[in-house]
C-alpha positions in Angstrom: 17.2 -30.3 18.9 20.6 -29.4 17.5 20.5 -31.3 14.5 16.9 -30.3 13.8 18.2 -26.5 13.9 20.9 -27.3 11.4 18.3 -29.2 9.1 16.2 -26.4 8.7 18.8 -23.7 8.1 20.6 -26.4 5.7 17.0 -26.2 3.7 16.7 -22.6 3.8 20.3 -21.8 2.2 19.5 -24.2 -0.3 16.2 -23.0 -0.8 18.0 -19.0 -1.0 20.6 -20.2 -3.1 17.8 -21.7 -5.8 16.3 -18.6 -6.2 18.9 -16.4 -5.9 19.9 -18.0 -9.3 16.5 -18.5 -11.0 15.8 -15.1 -10.3 19.0 -13.5 -11.7 18.5 -15.7 -14.6 15.1 -14.9 -15.5 15.5 -10.9 -14.4 18.3 -11.0 -17.6 16.5 -12.5 -20.2 13.4 -10.1 -19.4 15.0 -7.1 -18.9 17.2 -8.2 -22.5 13.6 -8.8 -24.4 11.8 -5.9 -22.7 15.2 -3.8 -23.6 13.8 -4.5 -27.4 11.0 -3.8 -26.8 11.5 0.0 -25.7 13.9 0.0 -28.5 11.3 -1.0 -31.3 9.3 2.0 -29.7 11.7 4.0 -29.6 12.2 3.3 -33.5 8.8 3.8 -34.4 8.2 6.6 -33.0 11.0 8.5 -34.7 9.4 6.7 -37.6 6.3 8.9 -36.9 8.3 11.8 -38.7 8.3 10.0 -42.3 4.5 9.6 -43.3 3.2 12.7 -44.9 0.5 13.0 -42.4 -1.0 13.4 -39.1 0.3 9.8 -37.9 -3.0 9.3 -35.8 -5.0 9.4 -39.3 -4.0 5.3 -39.1 -5.6 4.9 -35.6 -8.4 3.3 -37.0 -7.3 0.7 -39.4 -3.9 0.4 -36.7 -6.9 -0.9 -34.1 -9.1 -2.8 -36.9 -5.1 -4.4 -37.1 -4.6 -5.4 -33.7 -8.3 -7.2 -32.8 -7.4 -9.0 -36.1 -4.0 -10.6 -34.4 -4.7 -10.5 -31.6 -8.2 -12.7 -32.3 -6.1 -15.0 -34.3 -3.1 -15.5 -32.6 -3.4 -15.3 -29.0 -6.4 -14.2 -27.6 -5.1 -14.4 -24.1 -2.7 -11.0 -25.5 -6.4 -8.9 -25.5 -6.8 -6.2 -23.4 -3.9 -3.9 -21.3 -1.8 -7.0 -20.2 -1.1 -6.9 -16.5 -5.3 -7.9 -16.0 -4.7 -11.2 -17.9 -1.4 -11.9 -15.6 -3.1 -11.5 -12.8 -5.8 -14.2 -13.9 -3.5 -16.1 -15.1 -1.4 -16.2 -11.7 -5.0 -16.9 -10.0 -6.2 -19.3 -12.0 -3.5 -21.7 -13.9 -1.0 -20.9 -11.3 0.8 -18.6 -13.8 1.0 -21.0 -17.6 0.7 -18.1 -20.2 0.7 -18.7 -23.5 3.8 -18.2 -25.4 2.2 -16.8 -28.6 1.4 -13.6 -26.1 4.9 -12.5 -26.5 5.3 -11.4 -29.9 2.1 -10.9 -30.4 1.7 -8.9 -27.5 4.6 -6.9 -28.4 3.7 -6.6 -31.9 -0.1 -4.8 -31.3 1.6 -2.6 -28.4 4.2 -1.1 -31.1 0.7 -1.0 -33.4 -1.3 1.0 -31.1 0.8 3.4 -29.5 2.8 4.0 -33.5 -0.6 5.1 -34.5 -1.7 7.4 -31.5 -3.2 5.2 -29.1 -3.6 6.0 -25.3 -2.1 3.4 -23.8 0.8 2.2 -22.0 4.1 0.6 -22.4 4.3 -1.4 -19.3 0.9 -3.9 -19.0 3.2 -5.8 -22.2 5.8 -5.7 -20.5 4.9 -6.8 -17.5 3.0 -10.0 -19.3 5.9 -10.3 -22.0 7.7 -10.8 -18.5 5.2 -13.3 -17.3 5.4 -15.2 -20.8 8.9 -15.6 -20.8 9.2 -16.7 -16.8 5.9 -19.4 -17.5 7.6 -20.7 -20.8 11.0 -20.6 -19.1 9.3 -22.9 -16.0 7.6 -25.3 -19.0 11.1 -26.1 -20.9 12.5 -27.1 -17.2 9.5 -28.6 -16.1 9.0 -27.0 -12.8 6.3 -27.6 -10.9 3.2 -25.3 -10.2 4.0 -23.5 -7.7 7.6 -23.2 -8.6 5.9 -21.8 -12.1 3.6 -19.1 -10.2 6.3 -17.6 -8.2 9.2 -17.3 -11.0 6.0 -15.8 -13.1 5.3 -13.3 -10.1 9.4 -12.8 -10.4 8.4 -12.0 -14.4 5.8 -9.3 -13.8 7.9 -7.2 -11.2 11.5 -7.4 -13.7 8.7 -6.1 -16.6 7.4 -3.5 -14.5 11.0 -2.8 -13.1 13.0 -2.5 -16.3 9.6 -0.1 -18.1 9.4 2.0 -15.3 13.2 2.4 -13.9 12.4 1.9 -10.6 13.5 -1.6 -9.5 12.4 -1.5 -5.6 8.6 -0.2 -6.9 8.9 -2.4 -9.6 9.6 -4.9 -8.1 6.6 -4.8 -4.7 3.7 -3.4 -7.4 4.8 -6.7 -8.6 4.1 -8.2 -6.3 1.5 -5.8 -4.3 -0.9 -5.9 -6.6 -2.0 -9.6 -7.0 -3.9 -9.6 -3.7 -5.1 -6.5 -2.5 -4.6 -6.6 1.5 -2.0 -9.2 1.8 1.4 -9.0 0.5 3.4 -12.5 -0.5 6.4 -12.6 1.4 7.9 -16.2 -0.1 8.3 -14.1 -3.4 9.9 -10.7 -1.6 13.2 -12.1 -2.2 12.9 -13.7 -5.9 11.3 -9.9 -7.1 13.6 -7.9 -5.6 16.5 -9.8 -7.4 14.5 -10.0 -10.8 13.9 -7.0 -10.9 17.0 -5.4 -10.2 18.7 -7.8 -12.7 16.0 -6.8 -14.9 16.8 -3.2 -14.8 20.5 -3.2 -14.6 20.6 -5.5 -17.7 18.1 -2.6 -19.7 20.5 0.4 -18.4 23.5 -1.6 -19.6 21.6 -2.2 -23.2 21.0 1.2 -23.6 18.1 2.2 -21.9 17.7 5.6 -20.3 15.1 6.4 -17.9 14.0 9.8 -16.8 13.9 10.8 -13.6 12.2 14.2 -11.8 14.4 15.8 -8.8 11.9 17.8 -7.2 13.7 19.2 -4.0 10.6 21.2 -2.5 12.2 20.8 1.2 16.3 20.3 1.7 14.9 18.9 5.0 11.9 16.9 6.3 9.9 20.1 8.4 6.3 20.2 9.5 4.8 22.0 7.4 0.7 22.2 8.9 -1.0 23.8 6.6 0.9 22.1 3.1 -0.2 18.7 5.1 -3.6 19.8 5.1 -3.6 20.7 1.4 -2.1 17.1 1.0 -4.8 15.3 2.6 -7.4 17.0 0.8 -5.5 16.1 -2.6 -5.2 13.1 -1.2 -9.6 12.2 -0.8 -9.5 14.1 -4.5 -7.2 11.3 -5.7 -9.3 9.1 -4.5 -12.6 10.2 -6.4 -10.2 11.0 -9.9 -9.1 6.9 -9.4 -12.9 6.1 -8.8 -14.0 8.4 -12.0 -11.1 6.4 -14.2 -11.8 3.2 -13.0 -15.6 3.4 -13.4 -15.1 4.9 -16.8 -12.8 2.0 -17.5 -15.1 -0.4 -16.6 -18.4 0.7 -18.2 -17.1 1.6 -21.6 -15.7 -1.8 -21.9 -18.9 -3.1 -21.2 -21.1 -1.4 -23.4 -18.5 -0.9 -26.3 -18.7 -5.1 -25.7 -22.5 -5.3 -25.6 -22.6 -3.2 -29.2 -24.1 -5.8 -31.9 -21.4 -5.4 -34.9 -18.5 -6.8 -36.2 -15.7 -6.0 -33.6 -13.9 -4.8 -36.8 -16.5 -2.3 -37.2 -16.5 -1.3 -33.7 -12.4 -1.0 -33.9 -12.3 1.5 -36.7 -15.2 3.6 -35.6 -13.1 4.1 -32.3 -10.6 5.1 -33.6 -11.9 7.3 -36.0 -13.9 8.6 -32.5 -9.9 9.4 -31.4 -8.7 10.6 -34.2 -11.6 13.5 -34.5 -11.5 14.1 -30.7 -7.6 14.9 -31.7 -8.5 17.1 -34.0 -10.9 19.1 -31.5 -8.4 18.6 -28.4 -5.3 18.4 -29.5 -2.4 15.5 -29.7 -1.3 15.5 -26.4 -3.9 13.1 -25.5 -2.5 10.3 -27.7 -0.1 7.5 -27.2 2.4 7.3 -24.1 2.4 11.2 -23.5 5.6 11.2 -21.6 6.2 14.8 -22.5 2.9 16.1 -21.2 3.6 14.6 -18.1 7.5 15.9 -18.0 6.0 19.2 -18.7 3.6 18.9 -16.1 6.4 17.5 -13.4 8.7 21.1 -14.4 9.4 22.8 -11.3 9.0 25.9 -14.4 5.2 26.1 -14.4 5.6 27.8 -18.0 6.4 23.9 -18.9 2.7 23.0 -18.2 0.8 26.8 -18.9 -2.4 26.6 -21.1 -3.0 22.5 -19.6 -6.9 22.4 -19.2 -8.1 21.7 -15.9 -10.1 19.2 -17.2 -7.0 17.5 -18.7 -7.5 14.2 -16.9 -10.9 13.6 -18.1 -9.7 13.9 -21.5 -7.1 11.5 -21.2 -9.7 9.0 -19.3 -11.5 9.4 -22.6 -9.0 8.6 -25.4 -8.0 5.3 -23.7 -11.5 4.0 -22.4 -12.2 4.0 -26.2 -8.8 3.1 -27.2 -8.6 -0.1 -25.0 -12.5 -0.5 -25.6 -12.6 -0.9 -28.9 -9.4 -3.4 -29.1 -6.7 -1.2 -28.7 -3.4 -3.2 -27.1 -1.1 -1.7 -24.5 -0.8 -0.8 -20.7 -3.3 1.3 -18.9 -0.6 2.6 -15.9 1.0 5.2 -18.1 -2.2 6.8 -19.1 -2.8 6.6 -15.0 0.4 8.6 -14.4 -0.7 10.8 -17.3 -4.0 11.2 -15.8 -2.9 11.2 -12.2 -0.3 14.0 -13.1 -3.1 16.6 -15.1 -5.8 16.3 -12.3 -2.6 17.2 -9.7 -1.9 20.1 -11.9 -5.5 21.6 -11.5 -5.9 20.4 -7.7 -2.7 22.7 -7.3 -3.8 25.6 -9.9 -6.9 25.9 -7.1 -5.8 25.2 -4.2 -2.2 25.9 -3.7 -0.3 27.6 -7.3 3.3 27.7 -5.7 3.6 24.1 -5.3 1.6 22.7 -9.2 5.0 20.3 -9.7 4.6 18.8 -6.2 1.1 18.3 -6.4 1.3 16.8 -10.2 3.8 14.2 -8.7 1.3 13.5 -6.0 -1.5 13.0 -8.2 1.1 11.0 -10.5 1.1 8.6 -7.6 -1.7 8.6 -6.5 -4.0 7.8 -8.7 -1.6 4.9 -9.6 -2.3 3.7 -5.6 -6.3 4.4 -5.5 -6.8 2.5 -9.1 -4.2 -0.5 -8.9 -4.7 -0.6 -4.8 -0.7 -0.6 -4.8 -0.2 2.2 -2.3 2.9 0.7 -0.8 4.8 0.3 -4.4 3.1 3.8 -5.2 4.8 5.3 -1.6 8.1 3.8 -3.2 7.9 4.8 -6.7 7.6 8.5 -5.9 10.9 8.5 -3.6 12.5 7.0 -6.6 11.3 9.2 -9.1 10.9 12.4 -7.2 13.5 12.4 -4.5 13.6 11.6 -1.0 12.2 14.7 0.5 8.3 13.6 -1.3 8.1 10.1 1.3 6.1 11.6 3.8 3.6 13.8 1.4 3.3 10.5 -0.9 2.5 8.1 1.7 0.0 10.2 3.4 -2.1 11.0 -0.4 -1.1 7.8 -2.1 -3.1 5.5 1.0 -5.5 8.2 1.4 -6.2 7.7 -2.4 -6.3 4.5 -1.7 -9.2 4.2 0.7 -11.2 6.5 -0.5 -11.4 4.6 -4.2 -13.4 1.7 -2.6 -13.6 -1.6 -3.7 -12.8 -1.2 -7.1 -9.9 -1.5 -9.8 -8.9 -1.0 -13.1 -7.3 -5.1 -12.9 -10.9 -6.8 -12.2 -9.1 -10.3 -11.4 -7.4 -8.7 -8.3 -8.0 -10.7 -5.1 -9.8 -8.7 -2.4 -8.2 -9.7 1.2 -9.5 -6.9 3.1 -12.1 -4.1 3.7 -11.4 -0.4 3.2 -13.9 0.1 6.3 -15.1 -1.4 9.3 -18.4 0.0 8.6 -18.8 -2.1 5.1 -19.4 -5.8 5.4 -17.2 -7.0 2.0 -17.3 -10.4 1.3 -13.0 -11.2 1.2 -11.7 -13.8 -0.8 -13.1 -13.1 -4.4 -11.9 -11.0 -7.6 -12.4 -7.7 -6.8 -15.0 -7.2 -9.4 -17.6 -10.0 -8.1 -17.1 -8.8 -4.2 -20.7 -7.9 -2.7 -20.3 -4.9 -0.7 -22.4 -3.3 1.5 -23.0 -2.0 5.0 -22.6 -3.2 7.9 -26.0 -4.8 10.0 -25.3 -2.5 13.0 -24.6 0.6 10.5 -27.4 -0.2 8.3 -29.3 -0.4 11.3 -28.6 3.0 12.6 -28.9 4.1 9.3 -32.8 3.3 8.8 -33.0 4.5 12.5 -32.1 8.3 11.4 -34.4 7.4 8.3 -37.5 6.3 10.3 -36.6 9.5 13.2 -36.6 12.0 9.8 -39.9 10.5 8.7 -41.9 10.6 11.4 -40.4 14.2 12.0 -41.9 15.1 8.0 -45.4 13.0 9.3 -45.4 14.9 12.5 -44.7 18.4 10.7 -47.2 17.0 7.9 -50.1 17.0 10.7 -49.3 20.1 12.6 -49.8 22.1 9.1 -53.0 20.1 8.7 -54.3 20.7 12.3 -52.9 24.5 11.7 -54.8 25.0 8.2 -58.3 24.2 10.4 
């Protein structure tokens, strides 16, 4: 008995030691690569001032170039990055073409530089996963170890871009399977996330945090809690609108029977026209807009239209739909923050920054099915005082958004209501959802009763006329 115990503990010790070393190594490497990516993005942003006209006039040509680069050199670099990584983890043990790394970096920089409404975290996750996959192949790791290391790469990519090592690590694990967290990957993901985040900081990456001290103590404020619950419901519906818009626009644009380069150019022209009509704040990363919304001084977000989140959804859907390269999470941040600002304007103008912050994390939770990572992100970005409100709003948004996601390759392992019959174990876009038989029978019984009452009233009306 003692020998078995010693054998078990020894095996666990060496396994932990192995993954501490590997995840630290991969975290440092990915932190360095992502830092290069972020520095190039920063330099390209500063270079816009050298252009003698509005930088976004280049967008139609940039999108054509992006489509050509992806089609020619790395077809799996298409889209917003994270989706392809999730698909690779589930279907091919995390095997990723190394050509994705330079192509994804280049096409994302081109798209964001020219004003495409995309984010930077999806490419960082795809770059991180690509580095981990390449290292696994070089060292001849088993399929299971490669899959595990690639998940560490995803977490490291998110952590080094967000500046939130815990939330980034959890997000990289939570986003794979809805309703299940892979505990065997938690330790290496945490270590990889911390290593990548620390490396990026040491190499000169500055992160933005928002110190939102709404309360100095965690007090019970029932009216505010009620508004937060309403906010969670609202953000769930916003998440649904976002996911539906992205999926429908991608489907419709894909089925337009013209050359993809014409689509890219036409989509770019459409975004330019929209920018000329509604303003430049919906182009690119929109980080300044997010900072203004989350500033406790309401003057910074003055003039923001209530429908800003709809416009950002439109800009993002068009950019990605016609072939732009970049992430979806940063646009989700703006859509969430601006929808929270709109909600706060109508419901509670005294807490505009609070509801902007809640929208920031709650739409993330609803659109990506990652409420735990979203709650932790709220704490890391906004402070401990946000924890209880963020958890409540994020979980409600996650449930209300239904069985859909901006990442169609997520595996569905739970149903969000006991009244529904859901096919679990499938990719979320393929899972069939319907009412449970007993609930269907209840609804049918109510319909039959209503129909009988209508017929009875009709017969009575006929008799009265006679």
